[in-house]
N, C-alpha and C positions, 0 to 999 in steps of 0.2 A: 703449266707443266699437267699431267695428270695424276689425275688425284686416286691414289689405291688404298683399297677398305678391304681389309684381313678379317677372316672371325680369329677373334683372340682365344683359342681355350682357356684360358687363363679368367677371362674374364666374362666369358660366356656369350660374349657376345663380339659383334661387328666394326672394325674402330678404323677412324681414318690413320694409315700410314706414314708417320712422320719418320725419315731416320735421327738418329742422333747426330752422326754426319753426311750430310748429305755426299761429301768428298768421298765419303767413305762406308757405303753401306756393306751392313756386315750378315751375314747368315751362317746359321751352322745346322747340318747335317746327321743326324747317325746313320752309320753306313755298316755294311756286311762285317759277319763273322767270316773270314774265308777258309771255310774246309771242304768245299764242294761248290757247285755248277747252281749260280744262280737262280731259284723256280720262279712263276711268273708272278709271283706273290712280292718278291724283292723288285723285280721290275716297277708297282705302283709308286710308290716315294720316291723313288727316283726321278719317272718322268714327271711326276706332279711337281716337283721340287727343280728339276729343272724348268719348267714351266715359268714357276715364279722365276727364278733366275735370270731367262732371257726377258720378264717385265722391268724388271729392277735394272737392266743392262739399258733398255729401252730407254726408261725415265730419269735413270740419274746417269747414264754414259759407261760403258764399257771399262771404262778405266776406273770408275768410280763404286764398282761392287766386289766384293771380296766374301768368295762361297767356301766355306771348307766342309769335305764330307770326309769320317775317318774311317779306317782299316780297323778290325780289332783282329788283332794277328797273335793274341797269347789268348786261348781259352782252352777249355776242359774236351771241347768238343772236337778241337783242333789236336789235340795229345790224343784223345783218342783213336782218330784217322790215323795218326802217325802207327800208334801202336798195333793195328791190324793191316795195317798195310804194308809194313814193315819201312816206310819212306822219312825220311828227316821231315822235321816243324818246317824248318825252311823252304823243302824243295817242295812242298805240299801250299804254302800260304804263297809261295809266289805263282806255283801254276793257277793258284786259284784265282788270284788276286788279279792276273791278266787274262784271264776268262771273263771274270767280272768288268773289268772296262773295254773288253772288246764286245762281249753282249749287249754292255748299257750303249755302248755308241753304235753298234746294231741297229738301236733303238731309239737312235736320233738324240742320246742326251750329252749334250756338251761334258766337257771335264772339268770339275769344280778349281778354281786356283789353287788348293792347297788340298792334298790327300795324305794326311799325315798315319802312321803306324803306328798304333798302340807301343812295339817296343823301341820306338823310337824316342819315346817320352817319359822313359820310368823313372829315371833324376825327378821331373819336375811333379811325377805321381808322389812319389817318397816327400820331397819336401811340402806338399799341400798336405801328406797324411799326416807329419812332424806337426805342422800348422796347426790342424786339429786338434792334434793331440794338446799341443801347446794352448789353446786355447778354451779345453777341454768340453770339447765337440767329439771327441773321441777316445777309446782306450785302447791297450794292450790285455789280449788274454790268450794265455796259450799257445803265444806263439802267433796271432793273429789280431787284427788291429779294426777294430769295429764301430762303425758312426753311434753315437749314442742320439738316436731319434727324439728323446722326449730332453735334449739339451736346444731342438729347432721347433718353438712355437707352432709354424705356421705348416709345419711340414701337413702334405695329404691335401693343401688349397688347391694343387692344380689338380685333380682327380678329384677332389671334391668329397673326401670320405675322411672322416675322426680314423684315427689309429685303432682304436676298436674293431670300428668296422672292416677296418682291411685286414687287422688280425684273424678275424672269423671268416671272411671273404681269400685270403690268399694261401698260398704254401709256403707255409715261415718254417724255415731251415730251425728244429730244435736242434739246441747246444747249450751246455751245462755253463758255458762259457760267456753268453749272452745274458747281459745286465737285463735287455727288455727282447722279447719274443721279435720286435720289429727291426733291432737293428742288425746292420746291415756290413760286411765284408767290407774295406779297404783294403787289405794286406791280409796272405793267407801263405803257409808256408809249403815248401814245394821239397817235394821229394828229390831223391838223384836223377830218377831216370827222367823227369818232367823239367821243363824249363824253369829259371830260378835266377833272383838276383840278389845282388850281397845287402841287406840294408839295417837299422837301427836295429831291427825286431827279429834277422836272421833271414837265410837264405830264405827267399820266396818269389810271390808273385802277387801284381796287383787283384784285385775284384775288378767288377765288369765298369760300374758306374764312376768310377774315378779315373777312368781313362778319357771321358769325353769332357771331363770337369777342367780337369789338368789341360788338352790338348787345347780348350778352346779358349782356356784363362790365356796360354801361349800365344795363340796365333789371332784372337782376338778382341783380349782384354777382359776386364771383369764385368763391364757389360756391354752388349750388341744389342743387335734389330732382331735378328729372328732364328728361332730356333723349331727343326719341323723333326718330324717321323712319321711311323705308325702309330694309328692309338692304341697299340699293343703295346706299345714303350713307355706310354702314358705311366701306367704302374708297372713296377717300381722305379724304371729303371729312371725317366725324366724327374718322378718324383725326388729322388737320390741325388740327381745328377744337384736340383735346386739346392738341398737341405748343405747338399756340404761345399757347393761352390759361395752358396751364401752367407756360409758360419766361415769361411775360410777369406773369402772377401766380404764384410759387413757393409763395406763404405761402395760398393758396387750392386747392381740387382740382375747379374747375369742374364738372363736373355727377357725381351720386352713382350717380346710377342712369339704367343706358341703355335703351331700348326700344326694338326694330325688329317692324317687322309687316312677314310675306313679301310677294311679290309677288302680282299678281292673273295670271291668266287666264281668256280667252274660250273656252267650245266644249272647255276641255282641252288647248286650247294657247296658245303664248305670243301676245299681241296684238301686232300688229303690220301698218302700213299694207298690204306685200306678201301679205297672205294672205288681206286683206280684212275681218278680223275687229277692226280699228280706229275705235271710235266714243268721241266726248266724253259727259259727262253733258248736255249740253245736246244730242244729239242723242237721248238716251232719253229724257229732259223732255217733247223735241216729238213722240215716237215714241206719246206719251201711257202714259209707265211715271212713273207717279208717285212722286216723290222716297221718299214712305216706302217703298216696294217696293224701291228699290234698295238701300236703310240697312237693310231687313231682311234682302236677302240677301247683301249684307256681314256683317253681326251673325252668320248661322248657320254662319260658319265661325270659328275661333280664329285672332286675329291674328298668332300665331308658325306658322299652316298657311299654302300658298299656299292663294290663293281662286278658286276656278272657276264664273265665270261663265257660266250658261246660260238660256235662252229657257223652260226648264222651269222652272227654280228662280225665276224672274220671277212664272212663272204661279202657282206652289204659292203663293209667298210672299203673293201679291196677292189669292187667293181666302183664304187663312188671315186678313191682315192685315182683308178687307170683315169671316170672321166674327165675329171681335174684335170691331170697331167693332158691328158689326147688335146683336152679344150686348148690349152694354154700353148701348147705345139701348134697347134690349126690355126690360130690368131697371129701367134708370135712363132717364126719358124726359128728365132733364135733368142731366146726370151732370157735376159739377164735380169736374175732377180735381185733386189737391193732392201737391204733391211730398216733401209732410212724411207722405204714409200708404203709401209704397212698398213695397211685400212682402219683409220680410226675407230670405225665404230666396233674390229675387232679387239683393238687396242684396253677401249672403255670394256667391252665385256668384260675382259681378264681382267681390268683396277679392281672389277667387282668379285672380289675375293675367289678370283680365280673361276670365273666361269664361262669353263673351255668347251660346255656346248655351247652356249653362246656364239662363242665362237668359231664350233663348227659351222654354226647354221651362218652365220656372216662368209665363209666361203662358197656354203651355197646360194647365196643372195649373187654372190660376186661373178661364180659361173652363172645365173641364168642371164644376167645383163649378159657377159663374154659369149654367150651362143646367143643372141639375138641378132641377129643380120645386119635389122635397120637401124640398131643403136649406132648413133653418131660416137660414141664412146666404148666402143666394144674392146677397143686396142686398150684402152685404158683400164676398162673394169680383166682384162686376161694380164695385165701385168699386174693390177694389185693381188689378183688372186696368186701368180704366181712368187710374189715377194709377202704375201701372209701367208703359204703352206712351206716357205721358206722359215720366215719367222716361227713357226709350229714347230720346227724341225721334217717335217713331209714333204721337202723338196729336196730327196735325193738323186743325182744325175741318173743313177745307174736304174730306180725303179723308172724313172721317167722315159730312158729310151727305152726298156722293158713295154711298156705301156704305151708307147706309141709308134715302136717299129715294127708291133705285132704285125700288119697286113699294109700292105698300098692300098693309098685310100681308092685308086680306079680302080682296083681289083674288089674294095668293100663295096662301092656303087654299082660295079657289073655285076656281082652277087644277088644285090638288091635289085637290081632292074630285072634279072633274073626271074627271080623268084616272083617279082610283083606278075610280069608277062605269063608264067606257067599259071601266075594263077588267075587271070585273066580267062587263059584259054581254056583254066579247067571250069570255071564259073558257064562259059558257051555250051563245052561239049561235057561239060556233067561229070566228069570224071576227075577226081582230084590225085585219080596216082601217083604223078608224075612230082604234085607238088608236095604231098608227103613223102615221100621220097630224097625229096630236095630239104624239105623241112627236118626231117628225121638227123641226116649227113651232116645239117647246120648246129641242131640240138646236141648230139652226140659229139662234135669237136670242143665243144661250152657256147654256143653263142644262143643269145635269147634272139627269138622271133617274133617281134609284135605285128600285128597284121588288125588293120583296122580299115573304115573306107574311105579313108584316107591316102593309104598305100600301105608298104611294109619299111618295119624298120627292124636294122638287124644289130644288137647290142650284144658285144663280146664281155662274156662274164668273167668271175674269176678263175675260171678253170676253163679257161678257153688254151687251145691248143691249135694255131695255124698248121701244120702238117697235116690233120687229117682234113683241111678244107683241099689238098691238092687234087683231087679228083674231080673236084667241082670246079675247078678253072677250067 
């Protein structure tokens, strides 16, 4: 069996992953707050943990992995959006949840086994809060219930900071009813015009952190294998999850492995509306950037490193993916990708703390073998390339058809031959007018023209428009 090694934020080192129960490998990942479209940064953890989900399914079997990713559908941002739009909260959350699922499917993400909504688990949250109060880890004050941070001696271990450091470095809500500035809300009162549920402390709604603890416990138990999310959630969200979960269930250990992905930048800068470099996944899709290209760019950087989205990376990724797909269909006219035959070196790369950059290198190696007409194992290499693309979520039939049906191979060869002849005639006549005219037409159509002493090679680029070649046929 493939040995998986993952960097555990909790221990600050890479560890061998051994599941609690190989028959039921369990993973929880913090999901979105559904009040608007998912921006590009939101897609990064989805893609990262989708790759881990695929790897776990490959190693332990698809029926032996349980992946839970939640939806936060009760939140002040949602309330504000409802107030400013005049629409109901239920309508907004239903619409934005559908948007999120559609956009994440477009970037190749599989749906988790369970996608609980916070509002479905209010009774479980209330029960956990009551238990924390009974055990002396929480207290009621002015209609609020707060977790007493000082009651949990390991608070701060995940983020590696002391309570004093966290108070100094964080924006802590100052409230007279708090015993300690770091104490955080488990339950808060709701006005009549806001969502609320009856509780022992009056009508109110849960704090953000208790949601994940209650849902993870109900769906995965008091101890499970992996908890993931962006590193911006490490403190305070994940720190608070650990505190309340371990205090509510001291016999358990909550999550054994903690994985955090780094943040995303755009053209070397933090994504921000004020900088004009903020865009959603849907913005890119509507601009004609295929989901496979978004995914490929994301996978090109290791999840624990900052990821820089650039237009050049997107164009290069599209060109590479189209070459891979055309190559597969050139060698295998009717490929049938199969997840059981994925390239072993690619799996080994991913098993080393999700080395996606290494996995993409494996695709290039397979493509080189498949492109070698003298290679007796050319078909096997092309098949492995197709299988590996499918495994990484990069083999979409629609994308494949668009990549391979750009132009008839015979027409492509005729164009190449025509330009080669014009070039030879131009050299003899010392007049390159016709060569330059044809070359300009090809470049205008998005074709990269490569000339060398060995001949002419035409490569369709990411902006290739076959309709512009009609005049050359």
